N, C-alpha and C positions, 0 to 999 in steps of 0.2 A: 123590668123593675119593680120590685116588691118594697115596702116600708110601711112602718109600723101605723096605722090607723090613728087618727087622735078623735077624741070625743070630749066633749064640754058637759060638764058634771053640774046641776042648779043644786039638788038634794045631797049633799055632803054626806050627812049621818044616813041616810038609806044606801048611798053607794060605799061607804067604808065599812058596812054593817056585813057580820057574816055570812049571810044569805045574799050577799049582792053577786053579780057575776065576774065582780074583777076579784084578783086573787093576792094583794098586796098593796099597801098603802106606802110610799117614800113621804116623808117629812121633812124638807129641805128648809132650814131654818138656820135663823143667827144665833136662836140661842131658844133656851128649853123655857116655854111658857105654854100656857092655857090655849088651846087651838078650839073651843069649842065643842069638840066632836068627843063624845063621855068615854066610849073605849080606849082611843089613843090619850088624853089627859089621863087616865087611868097608869095605863100602861107605862107611860114618862113618870107620873109620880112613884111609882113603885120602883122601877129602875134607879130612878135617882136618890132613894132612901139606901140602895145596896152598890152602887156602881159609882165610884168619885170621876169613872173617865166618860160617863154621860155625856154627850154633847162635844166632845173633843175628837170624837174619830166616827166613821161610818161604821152603825151597828146593828142587826137585826135581833128585834125584841118579838119575842113570843106572846101573841093576846090571841085567845080562841075568840075573842066576840068581835076582831074586826078581820075585813076582808081576805081572805087565804089564811087567817090565823097570822099574818105575818105585817110588822111594824118596823121599816128601815128609816132609821135616823138617821140622817146624813146633813150633819152640820157644816156651814159655810166658814166658821173661822170668824174672828174680829172682821168688823167692817168701819169701824170709826176712826184708821189712819188714813192718812192723806192719799196714801198711795192704793188702798183699798178700792176696788170697783167692782161694777157688776158680773165681772167673770166667775169671780167667788161662787155665786149664784149655779153656773154653769158647770164648774168642777163640782161643786157638792153634788149637783143631780146628777151629774155622769157618774160620778163613784156610787151612789145611791141605785141608781139603776141596773150597775154591773152588780152591785150587791143582791139585787133582786132576783137578777137572772140565774146568778149561781145558788140561789134558793127554789129554785125551779119556778119562779113565776112567769107568767105568761102575757098576765094581763092587768098591768100594776096602773096603781093611781100616783098622782105628781102632786102633793100638796106646796106650797110655798107660804113659809110665814115667815117673821120679823125682818121684812124689808124696811129699810131705814126712810123718812119722809124726806129724801131728797132725789132731785134731780137727777143723780147719776144712777138712781136703782128705779127708775120711772118704767123700764122693761124688765125687772128682775123676771115676772111670770114668763115671759116669754122667751128672754136667755135661758131660763131653768130648762125649760121643754126643750130648744134647740139644743142644748150642753148635751141632756140626756140622749137625743139622736143620735149626737156627734160620737159619744162613746158607746151607743149601740152598733153602729155602723160597720159591717164586716165587707172585705174587698171583693170586687164583683168575680175573680176567679175564684174565689173561697165558696161564695153561693152559687154559681156555675158547676161548680164540681161535687160540691157536698148537699145542696139543693138549701134552699131558705130556711125551712125548718128546723133543719141542723145547726145552719151558720147564724140564723137571726131567730130565736126561737118567740122572742117576744113580740106578737100580731098587733097587739091593741095597748094605748095607752087612754086613761083618762085624765084631764087637767081639768081645774076648777074652772067655771063660767067668770069673766071677766065682770067687774061690777057696774062699769058701763058699756054701752055697746052691744052688739048682736052676737051670741056663745057662736050659732053656725059661720060667721063671715071670719071670727077670731081664729076660729079652728082651721078653716079652709086656708085663710091665710099665712099660718104656720105651716099647716101642711105643703103649700103650694113651695115657701119658701127652703123647708127640708127637700123636697121634689127638687129643687135646682142645685141644693149644696147635694145630694146623693149622687147625682149625674158629674157633678165637680169631680167629687171625689172619687168616683168609680172610674173616670175617663183621666183625672190624675196622677192615682195611684197603681193603673194596670201596667203590665209587664211589656216588652217593647215589642213582643209578637201578637199578644191580644189585642193591643191598640197601635200597630202600626198605622202609617198614614191611611192605607186602603181600608184598613179595620175601625180605624177612627171616621172615616167616611161613611161607610157601611152602619155604623152606632147611630150617626146621625140621622141617616135615611130611615133606620128602623123607629128611632126617636121620635122625628118629627112628621112619622107618615101618618094622615089623616087628622091633622094639626093645624093651626092658622099661622105657623111659621113657613114662610117659603124658603123653600132650599135647593141651592145649588152645586153641586160637586163638580169641579174641574180636575180632569182627571188623564187629560190627553198631555203628554209629558213636553211635546211642539209647544203647543198653547201656554203652559205655565212658563216654557222660555222665553216665548214674546212678551206674555204680560208680567211677569213676575221672574224678571233676570236674577235677582240676588236669591231670592228662594230657590230658584233655578238651580245657582252656583252651588249653594249648600247641600244640595241633593245630589248633584251630580257624581260622587262615587256611590251613591246607592242603586245607581241606574241598571247596573248589571243584576240586579235582584228585583225581577218583577215585583214582589210581594213587600217590598221598601219603597216602591215609588212615591213620588209625591200626589196628596191632595190639596186643593185648596177651598175649602168650606165656606159657602157665603150662605148667609141667612138674613134674612127681613123678616120684621112686625110690623103692621099696618094696624093702627087702633079706626074702628071705623069713626066716622065723623071728622069735625076739625081735628088738624093736626097742632099742637102749639109748641111741642118741643122733637128735637130728633138727637137721636144719642146713635153715632158710629163708633163701633168698637171692633179693635184688633186684638187678636190673641196669638202668642207664640205656643205653636204646637208641635214643640221638637218630640219625635215621639223616640227617639237616643241621640246622645248627644257624646260621641267620640273624642269631639276636640278635633275632628278631621286632621289633616297634614300637622296641625301643632296639637299631636295626640297628650290627651290626659295619661299620666303616668303616674306610678306612687299610690295607686290603688285608688285612685280619684275619679276614675270611671266609674264606680260603684253609685247605684242611683241614678244613674243620667237617662234613666227611663223614665224619670219623673221631671225632665226639663218641659214639660206640656200642662202644667198647672194654670196658667195664663189663659191658653186655649180651653183647657178643660173650665176655666171660671166663664167664660163666654159663652159655651156649650151651655152651660148652667144656668146661666141668666136667660137665654132663649128659653130653656126649660120652665122656667118661671115665668115668662111671659106669655107661654102658651095656656098653663095651668090658670091665670087670672086675668088676662086679657085687659090690661086697665086701657082707660081712654085717655086721649090728646096726645099720644106719643107715637112716634115710628121709631123701631130701632134696626139698625142697617150692621152687620157682623161679619166678618171675614178671622177665618183660624187658618196658620199657615203648617197645614201637617207635613212634615219633614221630616229624614232620618241625615243626621249629620254623619256620617260614614267615612272611613276612610281606606283611600285603594289608589290605583293607579290613574285615576280620572280626578282624585279629590283638587276641587280650588286650592289654591296656596297663598300665602302672604306675597304682597308684592304685586299682585295682579292688579289690573282697574277694569271695573265692570259699571258698568250703565245703569241705573238703577231705572224704574219705572217713571220716575219722573225727568227722568233725561240728566241725572245727577252723577257725575264719574268718582266714584267710589273707589278708594286704593285700601286693598284688604292690608290688616295691619295684623290680624292673628285669626285665623279660621276658628279658633274656638269663641270668637264672639260672633256667633253666628246666629244668633238670636235676633239679633236688631238689624242684622241683613234681611230676613223673613220679615219683620214687622214694617221696616220702612216702604217695603213694597207694598203689602196692606194698607198701611195708613196712605201711601200715594193713590191708590185707589179710592177710599173712604173721600179724600181732601177733595176728589173730584167731583164727588156725588152731594156737596153740602152748599153746593152754591144755589140752590132753591130752597134749601130745606128750613122750615123754621125755627129758629133759636138752636142752630145746629151745635154740637160739642162732640169731639172725638177722643177717644181715650184708647191708651195701649195696656195693655195688662200681659206682664209676662215675668217669669222665675228668672230674670233677666242678668244679675250680677249674684256671685257671692259677697260684694262690696258692702248689698246692702245688710246682709244678716252682721258683716263684722259690726257697721256703724249703728243699727237699730235693732240686733237681737231678732226676738221673735215676732216684729212688726213691721206691716206693710207700709212700704215709703209712696206717697204721694208729691208729685210737682207738678207746678203748670207754666204753661206759657202765659205771656203777657195778660192776653185777653183772659185766660181763665181766671188768673192770678186775680186780675181787677174784678171777677166776679166771685171771689172768694170762694172757688170750687173746692181746693184739698183743705182749706180751712171748715169748710163744709163736713166734708168726708171724715174729716180727724173728730170734729163735734159728733157727728149722728155716731161715727165707729164707738167711739165710749161707751154712748149709751146702750149699743146693742152688742156689746161683747166683742168687735172685728175692731180692733184700735188700727190707727196710723198714727205714722212720723210724718211731718211736711219736713221736704228738702226745699231748695231753691237753685233754680238755673242761672250760673253765673258767668259772666265774663270770660273765665278761666277757662271754664267748660268749653266755648264757643273758639278758644284758643287752640285747645289742645287737639280739637278734630280738623284744625284750620289747613288745608293742602300745601303741602313742602315744595311743590314745583308746579308748573302751567300744566302736566298732565295729567291732574286729577284735582277735584273738586272738594272732596272730603278724604279725610281718613278713618276708617270703621274704629281701630284700635290701636294700643301700642301692644308690647312682646310680653307684656306682663300681665300675669293673672290680675283679676280687678282688686283682689285683696290687697294687692301689692302697689296698689296706683291712688296716689291721691287723686280722693273726688271721683273715686271708680264707680261710681253708680248714680255720678250726675251728670258728668259728662255723654253718658251714651245717649241724655236723652236731646243734648245738641247736634249729636248725629243723627238720631232721628227724625230732629226737624230738618235738619238740611238735606239730606239722601230722600224724603220723601215729598220737599217742597213746602212743608208746613211753615219753613222758615220765613217764606212770603208772604205770610199771612198774621203777622206780629199786630200789636194793638196800633202802629201807626200807619198800616198797610190799609187799602183802599178796600178790602175784603178781608177783614181781621175774623179768626176762626180760634175758638176757645180750644186748647189741647193741653190734657192732663197725662202724663205717663206713670204707670203705677207698678213698680215693682216689690215682686213678692217672694223675692228670693228667700229672704230670711223666716215669712209666716207660712207659705204654704204647706209645711210638713210639722208637726208636733216635734219639740224640744229641738228644732232644726235639725233633725237626723233624716236625710233624702234618702237615704237605702231601707230605713225600716220604720221611719216615723208614720203616722196614720195622717193622711191628708186633712188640711181643715177646711178646704173649702172659702180660704180667704183670697177676696175681699168681697165674695159675693153678699153676704149678709148687710154689710154698711152700705155698699152699693146698691143694693134693691131699696134699703132703708132713705139714704140719701136722694135715690132718684124718683120713688113712687110711693114714699110715706112719709109723714112726719117727725 
């Protein structure tokens, strides 16, 4: 895996000069103003006297005295309205670096100016860099087929050193965040054969070889059938094709010294979702190789941990890598399957397969929290189309009682706004529990109704009630003897740009916010 190197620069005048090793200057700014760099200010003054559009769109200005002779002006647009937020810096930086790439630059400098003096823009510099890196990323298959030099020619990026703090630490942290985001995009966006369940496991083996991440791959089908019965049911129709066989990927990070916090992550890793016996029709199957965004985010989070190795925490993660195929051995609606937690699950719709996979993962993680200090369980998934209908391009977070008492989703929302990775908060209500309640003594919980989530009231909320019940987490509420905070994160609307599951670029949501909320301020 390659990604542009980041370098912090202190002497801006030297770095931006024509004799520097850099070959373009990208100015991300909310307005045309003095930068303190003579060549930039001269170019802006000359252009503003002849071009009324200056500052209204991304433009390339030729200035021989600047690095590479190129100045790219990337305006953010207005920032003073109630609905403006820090993502305008990410968008502008992305537009600017793509213009630099088209101009032939391979080592640009990113300068950020015109940041409002408001808490909402406190991380504008970091968000700008991450926005540029998001725009530069090309799919894994493109890099493998065409080579890095062809698909991603920009190899180095210079950024301004922070006024406070250590420049190297600042750059290293941003590089590590992007490393995790890059892994997330690679896994989420790869086609169903390149990132089939066995290939996803192999990718993780290569990613975490010679690392601090303890990795275990469960490949034996009989073991999966016994230990992950719901995930096995989803995979049944895929068993006729060995290259589609399921895998359970287990990852563990334990910091040296005293552990103060324990996080347990479950990720949905559906390499392809046909809908199973409830087959997706009418063109709705396109893009279903991307139903693994939650698992991708979990793997990306572990990649970040390997790069940074933060103290005081342990993270235990499981990703269910499964293909929901259709065939003679497909699991079907009306089946009753006992989960790992011993809960009898009546199948309501085989296209609601992700929650089945997650339920078994959550049950395994639940059993490991007993002696873990300050344990918190999370599930991350492209779980419902309803989340996109309800919140558009935003990640949705929901808490159980103990997590709500701790204000966890509220913190994700607050931090996500600051880092350009925003959340909406939903609530788990009594109607959601009633929705999944058993209809007879033959079963304990209903997985889904027979309508798409987008046509179901509370279509993204009630699945959390199912997850809680099927995994046994409903026995760990705020009034139980052993309360366990549990947060469900649905990225069905936020995992891909413009909500385009087939062609949209993976966003790596909610990785940045999760990292910032758990490991930074």
